[in-house]
C-alpha positions, 0 to 999 in steps of 0.5 A, spaced: 283 304 977 286 309 971 293 310 971 296 316 967 303 318 966 304 323 961 310 328 962 310 335 958 315 340 957 312 346 957 315 353 955 311 360 955 314 367 955 312 374 958 308 379 954 313 382 949 318 378 952 319 383 957 325 381 962 321 382 968 323 375 971 329 377 975 332 372 979 329 374 986 322 375 983 323 368 979 324 365 985 317 368 989 313 367 982 315 359 981 314 358 989 307 361 988 306 357 981 308 350 985 304 352 991 298 354 987 298 347 982 298 343 988 291 346 990 289 345 983 291 338 983 296 340 977 303 336 978 309 340 977 315 336 976 320 342 976 320 349 974 325 354 972 326 359 967 330 366 965 328 373 965 323 373 959 320 365 959 318 359 964 320 352 963 315 347 966 315 339 966 308 337 968 305 330 969 298 331 966 292 327 970 287 323 966 282 329 965 287 334 964 289 338 958 295 342 956 291 348 954 287 347 961 293 346 965 297 352 962 291 357 963 290 355 970 297 356 971 298 362 967 292 366 969 292 365 976 299 367 976 299 373 972 293 375 977 297 374 983 303 377 981 299 384 979 295 383 986 301 382 990 306 387 986 311 382 985 313 386 979 313 394 979 309 394 972 303 391 970 305 383 968 302 379 963 304 372 960 304 371 952 298 367 950 302 362 946 306 356 949 310 351 947 309 343 949 312 337 948 311 330 950 317 327 954 318 320 954 320 317 961 327 315 959 328 323 958 325 326 964 332 326 967 335 330 961 329 335 961 330 336 968 337 338 968 336 342 962 330 346 966 334 347 972 340 350 968 336 355 964 341 361 967 347 358 965 344 356 958 342 363 956 349 365 957 350 362 951 343 361 947 338 367 946 331 366 947 330 367 939 335 362 938 332 357 943 325 358 940 328 357 933 332 350 935 326 347 938 322 349 931 328 346 927 328 340 932 321 338 930 321 340 923 316 346 924 321 352 923 319 353 915 312 352 916 312 357 922 317 362 919 312 362 912 306 364 916 310 370 920 313 372 913 
């Protein structure tokens, strides 16, 4: 029997960073994402976010890829959000996402970070957060040169 434990911290945004994930809608959407993930055999350890993006800690199964899992989560949830009119305007996620492998020793820290998004974003904007991620992983100059 195979046993796989690969934790991935993922982040994705609303299209054009629209601030459509207000607190009441966020709770409904995140609950739905968790319920749907169970049906699709996707293990979501925790999920939270802010008005324009989502953080999710996922444990990948032995035959799951990050791209496939996020496509299932994002595609189904945007369809469901629009079908059920959870948000008054047409809703879409950005295609891009961020994903980083998390060592088992850091899982509690990542959970705390994910669950503290509301407080975190009173101090740090989405753009600052993205830039910090890129800098932490040595990708800032590479990405900025491609964007111009």
